[in-house]
KEROSE-637193 format. One record per residue: residue number from 1; x, y, z of N, C-alpha, C in turn; residue in three letters. Coordinates in steps of 0.02 Angstrom, whole numbers, plus 50000, padded with zeros to 5 digits. Example, Ala and Ser with C-alpha at 12.3 -4.5 7.8 and 13.67 -1.06 7.14 Angstrom:
BEGIN
- pos_nx_ny_nz_cax_cay_caz_cx_cy_cz_code
- 1_50660_49716_50390_50615_49775_50390_50660_49835_50390_Ala
- 2_50642_49888_50354_50684_49947_50357_50645_50002_50394_Ser
***
This chain:
BEGIN
- pos_nx_ny_nz_cax_cay_caz_cx_cy_cz_code
- 1_51043_53053_58540_51114_53072_58544_51122_53144_58520_Met
- 2_51153_53186_58559_51159_53255_58539_51215_53265_58488_Asp
- 3_51220_53326_58464_51268_53339_58409_51339_53326_58429_Ala
- 4_51357_53343_58492_51426_53333_58514_51445_53260_58511_Val
- 5_51400_53216_58537_51415_53145_58539_51420_53116_58468_Ala
- 6_51374_53138_58424_51375_53112_58356_51438_53134_58319_Val
- 7_51457_53197_58328_51516_53222_58294_51578_53184_58314_Val
- 8_51582_53162_58377_51642_53128_58402_51639_53052_58394_Gln
- 9_51579_53021_58391_51574_52948_58393_51606_52914_58333_Ser
- 10_51608_52948_58275_51638_52917_58216_51711_52901_58227_His
- 11_51745_52941_58268_51816_52931_58280_51828_52866_58317_Thr
- 12_51786_52851_58366_51795_52789_58404_51790_52728_58359_Leu
- 13_51739_52725_58316_51729_52667_58274_51787_52657_58226_Met
- 14_51812_52710_58197_51865_52704_58148_51932_52690_58181_Lys
- 15_51947_52723_58235_52012_52713_58267_52018_52644_58297_Thr
- 16_51962_52614_58320_51965_52546_58346_51986_52496_58292_Glu
- 17_51955_52502_58232_51972_52455_58179_52042_52466_58153_Ser
- 18_52063_52530_58148_52130_52545_58124_52182_52522_58173_Ile
- 19_52167_52530_58237_52215_52510_58288_52227_52435_58286_Phe
- 20_52175_52396_58273_52182_52323_58269_52226_52304_58211_Lys
- 21_52218_52338_58154_52260_52324_58096_52332_52345_58110_Ile
- 22_52340_52405_58136_52407_52431_58146_52446_52395_58200_Gly
- 23_52411_52367_58248_52446_52335_58304_52489_52277_58281_Arg
- 24_52463_52238_58234_52501_52180_58209_52565_52202_58175_Lys
- 25_52561_52254_58135_52619_52272_58094_52665_52322_58128_Phe
- 26_52640_52356_58180_52683_52404_58215_52713_52375_58278_Leu
- 27_52676_52332_58312_52704_52299_58372_52741_52235_58353_Leu
- 28_52717_52199_58301_52748_52137_58281_52758_52136_58205_His
- 29_52796_52182_58178_52802_52188_58106_52838_52131_58073_Pro
- 30_52876_52091_58110_52917_52039_58080_52891_51969_58092_Asn
- 31_52829_51964_58118_52804_51900_58140_52791_51852_58083_Ser
- 32_52785_51876_58021_52765_51832_57966_52814_51832_57909_Ser
- 33_52876_51854_57917_52922_51857_57861_52966_51795_57855_Asn
- 34_52957_51745_57900_52991_51682_57892_53064_51682_57912_Gly
- 35_53089_51734_57941_53159_51738_57961_53166_51731_58037_Lys
- 36_53223_51707_58059_53235_51701_58130_53245_51771_58159_Ser
- 37_53241_51775_58226_53248_51840_58259_53316_51870_58247_Lys
- 38_53368_51828_58248_53436_51853_58236_53443_51880_58165_Asp
- 39_53415_51845_58117_53418_51868_58048_53380_51933_58039_Glu
- 40_53324_51939_58072_53284_52001_58067_53323_52060_58095_Gln
- 41_53357_52050_58151_53394_52105_58183_53451_52130_58141_Asn
- 42_53477_52088_58096_53533_52107_58054_53511_52149_57994_Lys
- 43_53446_52146_57979_53421_52182_57922_53409_52256_57939_Leu
- 44_53418_52298_57888_53399_52368_57895_53323_52374_57899_Leu
- 45_53297_52427_57930_53224_52434_57934_53190_52433_57866_Pro
- 46_53222_52464_57815_53192_52465_57749_53187_52395_57719_Thr
- 47_53231_52349_57740_53227_52280_57717_53180_52238_57760_Glu
- 48_53181_52251_57824_53143_52211_57872_53068_52220_57861_Arg
- 49_53047_52280_57841_52975_52294_57833_52953_52292_57760_Phe
- 50_52993_52264_57716_52980_52268_57644_52911_52240_57626_Ala
- 51_52892_52183_57656_52829_52151_57637_52768_52185_57665_Lys
- 52_52776_52226_57716_52718_52258_57747_52718_52333_57738_Ser
- 53_52756_52359_57690_52761_52432_57681_52693_52463_57667_Arg
- 54_52655_52434_57621_52592_52465_57601_52542_52467_57658_Asn
- 55_52541_52414_57698_52495_52412_57755_52517_52463_57807_Ile
- 56_52582_52467_57821_52606_52516_57869_52591_52587_57845_Ile
- 57_52601_52600_57780_52586_52666_57752_52512_52681_57760_Leu
- 58_52469_52631_57748_52397_52642_57755_52379_52662_57826_Ser
- 59_52410_52629_57875_52397_52646_57945_52420_52717_57961_Val
- 60_52479_52735_57935_52505_52803_57946_52458_52855_57916_Met
- 61_52436_52843_57854_52394_52892_57819_52327_52899_57854_Val
- 62_52297_52843_57875_52232_52847_57908_52239_52881_57976_Val
- 63_52293_52867_58011_52304_52901_58075_52310_52976_58066_Gly
- 64_52348_52997_58016_52355_53068_58001_52289_53098_57980_Thr
- 65_52251_53060_57939_52186_53084_57915_52138_53094_57973_Leu
- 66_52137_53047_58021_52090_53054_58076_52107_53114_58120_Met
- 67_52173_53126_58130_52192_53185_58168_52170_53249_58134_Gly
- 68_52176_53250_58067_52154_53309_58029_52079_53317_58030_Ala
- 69_52042_53262_58026_51969_53265_58028_51946_53298_58092_Val
- 70_51975_53279_58148_51953_53307_58212_51976_53378_58223_Asp
- 71_52022_53402_58182_52042_53472_58189_51991_53519_58156_Ser
- 72_51950_53493_58111_51902_53536_58075_51829_53515_58083_Thr
- 73_51816_53456_58111_51747_53431_58111_51700_53473_58153_Ile
- 74_51726_53509_58201_51682_53549_58245_51666_53618_58215_Val
- 75_51696_53635_58158_51687_53703_58132_51613_53718_58117_Leu
- 76_51581_53676_58076_51511_53688_58058_51464_53668_58113_Leu
- 77_51488_53625_58159_51446_53606_58216_51452_53655_58274_Ala
- 78_51493_53706_58265_51509_53753_58319_51447_53786_58348_Phe
- 79_51401_53813_58308_51341_53845_58337_51299_53795_58377_Pro
- 80_51293_53734_58353_51253_53684_58388_51286_53665_58455_Thr
- 81_51352_53657_58454_51388_53641_58516_51380_53697_58567_Ile
- 82_51386_53758_58543_51379_53816_58588_51310_53818_58620_Thr
- 83_51258_53804_58581_51190_53805_58607_51177_53746_58654_Ala
- 84_51198_53687_58635_51184_53627_58675_51219_53630_58743_Lys
- 85_51279_53657_58744_51317_53659_58806_51311_53725_58843_Leu
- 86_51266_53769_58818_51250_53832_58851_51313_53874_58865_His
- 87_51351_53885_58811_51414_53921_58818_51411_53985_58777_Ser
- 88_51455_54032_58795_51462_54092_58754_51513_54078_58698_Asp
- 89_51513_54122_58649_51554_54111_58589_51628_54107_58605_Phe
- 90_51654_54152_58645_51726_54155_58660_51750_54091_58694_Ile
- 91_51711_54068_58743_51730_54007_58779_51728_53946_58732_Thr
- 92_51674_53942_58694_51667_53885_58648_51720_53884_58594_Ala
- 93_51748_53941_58578_51800_53945_58527_51861_53903_58547_Leu
- 94_51870_53893_58612_51927_53854_58636_51920_53780_58621_Trp
- 95_51861_53758_58602_51853_53688_58578_51897_53677_58516_Val
- 96_51901_53728_58474_51943_53725_58414_52015_53743_58430_Ile
- 97_52024_53798_58465_52092_53823_58477_52133_53776_58520_Leu
- 98_52102_53745_58570_52140_53701_58615_52171_53643_58576_Ala
- 99_52132_53614_58531_52157_53558_58490_52217_53580_58447_Tyr
- 100_52209_53635_58413_52261_53659_58367_52324_53682_58404_Leu
- 101_52314_53714_58461_52372_53738_58500_52413_53680_58527_Leu
- 102_52379_53628_58552_52415_53569_58578_52455_53536_58522_Val
- 103_52425_53530_58464_52461_53501_58406_52523_53542_58390_Leu
- 104_52515_53607_58389_52571_53651_58370_52628_53648_58421_Ala
- 105_52610_53644_58485_52661_53648_58538_52696_53581_58549_Val
- 106_52660_53526_58543_52687_53462_58566_52715_53418_58510_Thr
- 107_52704_53434_58448_52723_53388_58394_52798_53374_58395_Thr
- 108_52840_53425_58399_52912_53413_58398_52935_53376_58461_Thr
- 109_52905_53391_58518_52924_53358_58580_52906_53284_58579_Gln
- 110_52848_53268_58552_52826_53198_58549_52865_53159_58496_Phe
- 111_52890_53194_58446_52935_53161_58399_52998_53138_58433_Gly
- 112_53022_53178_58481_53081_53159_58520_53067_53097_58563_Arg
- 113_53006_53092_58589_52988_53032_58627_52993_52969_58584_Leu
- 114_52974_52976_58521_52980_52920_58475_53053_52900_58465_Gly
- 115_53097_52949_58462_53169_52934_58456_53195_52896_58517_Asp
- 116_53169_52914_58576_53195_52885_58638_53165_52817_58653_Leu
- 117_53101_52808_58642_53066_52749_58666_53038_52704_58611_Tyr
- 118_53047_52723_58549_53022_52682_58494_52962_52714_58461_Gly
- 119_52969_52725_58396_52916_52762_58360_52850_52724_58356_Arg
- 120_52854_52659_58344_52792_52620_58339_52756_52618_58406_Ser
- 121_52792_52614_58461_52761_52613_58527_52726_52679_58541_Lys
- 122_52759_52734_58527_52730_52800_58539_52670_52811_58493_Ile
- 123_52676_52788_58431_52620_52794_58384_52559_52757_58410_Phe
- 124_52567_52696_58435_52511_52658_58461_52482_52689_58525_Asn
- 125_52526_52716_58567_52502_52752_58626_52459_52811_58605_Val
- 126_52480_52845_58551_52441_52900_58525_52372_52879_58503_Gly
- 127_52367_52821_58470_52301_52795_58449_52256_52783_58510_Phe
- 128_52285_52754_58563_52245_52740_58622_52220_52805_58654_Ile
- 129_52266_52853_58663_52247_52917_58694_52195_52953_58651_Ile
- 130_52205_52952_58585_52159_52985_58539_52089_52954_58545_Phe
- 131_52085_52888_58549_52021_52854_58554_51987_52870_58620_Thr
- 132_52026_52868_58675_51998_52885_58740_51971_52957_58741_Val
- 133_52011_53003_58713_51989_53072_58710_51926_53081_58670_Gly
- 134_51920_53043_58615_51860_53048_58573_51798_53023_58610_Ser
- 135_51805_52967_58646_51749_52941_58685_51727_52992_58738_Val
- 136_51776_53020_58773_51760_53068_58826_51727_53130_58797_Leu
- 137_51749_53152_58738_51716_53210_58707_51642_53197_58695_Cys
- 138_51626_53135_58674_51557_53118_58661_51513_53119_58722_Gly
- 139_51543_53112_58781_51505_53112_58843_51510_53178_58881_Phe
- 140_51537_53229_58849_51544_53294_58883_51476_53324_58900_Ser
- 141_51471_53350_58960_51409_53381_58982_51416_53456_58992_Thr
- 142_51476_53482_58982_51487_53554_58989_51542_53574_58941_Ser
- 143_51546_53638_58927_51596_53663_58880_51666_53654_58909_Ile
- 144_51673_53660_58974_51739_53651_59005_51764_53580_58998_Gly
- 145_51720_53531_59008_51739_53462_58999_51757_53448_58926_Leu
- 146_51718_53475_58880_51732_53463_58810_51801_53491_58791_Leu
- 147_51817_53550_58814_51883_53579_58799_51938_53535_58828_Ile
- 148_51929_53513_58890_51979_53471_58922_51989_53405_58885_Gly
- 149_51934_53375_58863_51939_53312_58827_51968_53321_58757_Phe
- 150_51955_53379_58728_51985_53394_58663_52061_53400_58670_Arg
- 151_52085_53425_58727_52157_53428_58739_52186_53358_58742_Ile
- 152_52151_53312_58777_52173_53242_58779_52175_53213_58709_Ile
- 153_52123_53226_58671_52119_53202_58602_52177_53229_58560_Gln
- 154_52193_53292_58571_52247_53323_58533_52315_53294_58551_Ala
- 155_52325_53275_58614_52387_53242_58634_52396_53177_58595_Val
- 156_52342_53138_58590_52345_53077_58550_52358_53091_58477_Gly
- 157_52324_53141_58449_52336_53159_58379_52407_53182_58367_Gly
- 158_52436_53218_58414_52504_53241_58407_52553_53183_58409_Ser
- 159_52542_53135_58453_52584_53075_58456_52582_53037_58390_Leu
- 160_52523_53034_58360_52516_53000_58295_52553_53037_58241_Ile
- 161_52539_53101_58234_52566_53140_58179_52641_53150_58184_Gln
- 162_52667_53157_58244_52738_53170_58252_52781_53109_58237_Ser
- 163_52752_53050_58242_52790_52989_58230_52775_52954_58164_Asn
- 164_52721_52973_58132_52704_52940_58069_52756_52952_58015_Ser
- 165_52780_53014_58009_52830_53029_57958_52896_52993_57973_Ser
- 166_52914_52989_58038_52976_52954_58056_52972_52880_58040_Ala
- 167_52914_52850_58052_52904_52779_58036_52909_52768_57961_Ile
- 168_52879_52813_57923_52884_52808_57850_52957_52813_57828_Ile
- 169_52994_52858_57858_53065_52865_57841_53105_52802_57857_Ser
- 170_53086_52768_57911_53120_52705_57929_53103_52649_57881_Asp
- 171_53040_52646_57861_53015_52587_57824_53030_52591_57749_Val
- 172_53027_52651_57721_53033_52658_57649_53104_52678_57628_Phe
- 173_53132_52644_57579_53198_52664_57554_53196_52731_57520_Pro
- 174_53253_52761_57512_53258_52829_57485_53224_52837_57417_Arg
- 175_53227_52785_57376_53201_52790_57308_53125_52800_57305_Glu
- 176_53089_52777_57355_53016_52783_57354_52989_52819_57415_Ile
- 177_53033_52848_57454_53013_52881_57516_52971_52944_57502_Arg
- 178_52989_52982_57451_52952_53043_57435_52879_53029_57419_Gly
- 179_52867_52975_57383_52798_52956_57366_52759_52939_57428_Arg
- 180_52791_52904_57475_52757_52887_57538_52741_52949_57578_Ala
- 181_52788_52996_57581_52775_53059_57616_52718_53097_57583_Phe
- 182_52713_53093_57517_52660_53126_57481_52591_53098_57500_Gly
- 183_52586_53032_57505_52523_53002_57526_52505_53023_57598_Phe
- 184_52555_53027_57641_52541_53047_57710_52517_53119_57713_Asn
- 185_52548_53163_57673_52526_53233_57670_52456_53238_57641_Ala
- 186_52442_53195_57591_52375_53194_57562_52323_53174_57614_Leu
- 187_52341_53128_57659_52296_53108_57711_52275_53167_57755_Gly
- 188_52322_53211_57771_52306_53269_57812_52260_53317_57774_Phe
- 189_52275_53329_57711_52234_53375_57671_52163_53350_57662_Thr
- 190_52157_53285_57644_52091_53255_57635_52053_53255_57701_Val
- 191_52088_53239_57756_52056_53237_57821_52028_53305_57842_Gly
- 192_52065_53359_57828_52041_53425_57845_51977_53443_57807_Ala
- 193_51975_53423_57743_51916_53436_57702_51857_53393_57725_Ile
- 194_51871_53328_57735_51818_53282_57756_51789_53303_57824_Val
- 195_51832_53328_57868_51807_53350_57933_51755_53405_57928_Gly
- 196_51767_53453_57885_51718_53507_57876_51653_53481_57848_Ile
- 197_51659_53440_57795_51599_53412_57763_51561_53367_57810_Val
- 198_51597_53323_57845_51564_53277_57891_51530_53313_57948_Leu
- 199_51562_53364_57975_51531_53403_58028_51467_53436_58005_Gly
- 200_51467_53462_57944_51407_53493_57917_51350_53443_57906_Gly
- 201_51368_53384_57880_51317_53333_57867_51286_53309_57932_Ile
- 202_51329_53296_57983_51303_53271_58046_51259_53323_58080_Ile
- 203_51281_53386_58078_51243_53439_58109_51175_53450_58074_Thr
- 204_51176_53445_58008_51115_53458_57969_51065_53401_57974_Thr
- 205_51089_53340_57966_51042_53283_57959_51035_53241_58023_Phe
- 206_51080_53250_58071_51076_53210_58132_51065_53253_58193_Val
- 207_51110_53304_58201_51109_53344_58263_51064_53403_58259_Gly
***
């Protein structure tokens, strides 16, 4: 397995397990609270999700973390990717820039999609797109394909990040909402650091 595939394959394994956990609480968050559907609909979101707040927060944080990991994981693997895919430096630089530019441009727009069609649905769609993009990146045979698949991956990451904060705002009452936002921000910071370290480890000892 070459460096590109190894660098990307970790995302598939983690996002699959996280998606299975998050699907229960984001698609069916009220399935185990013992209340009828009518009673659930009368409750505010902060009350309806009270029993599953920590699990929902964990899914949000890990989703944010994974998006941040993939924004930096290619930094130390950059020379190896350039050599393996027979690319020049300027072209290969778009492997990094394409991901970051898509995040910057689409985050606010995808947040609006969450307002229109449901934040949990858009969040889960983001996980699916992110996972598909990660798999495709691992099978890239040219620098052009890798850049294109990184754009797909970034679309998924943007859907995740743009809706995670909104979901937290819905689920957590005002008194503890700041703490939840802090954990979500910590996920991004830790993910950015882990991405650099993980990319270096994989490149050094595997790729």
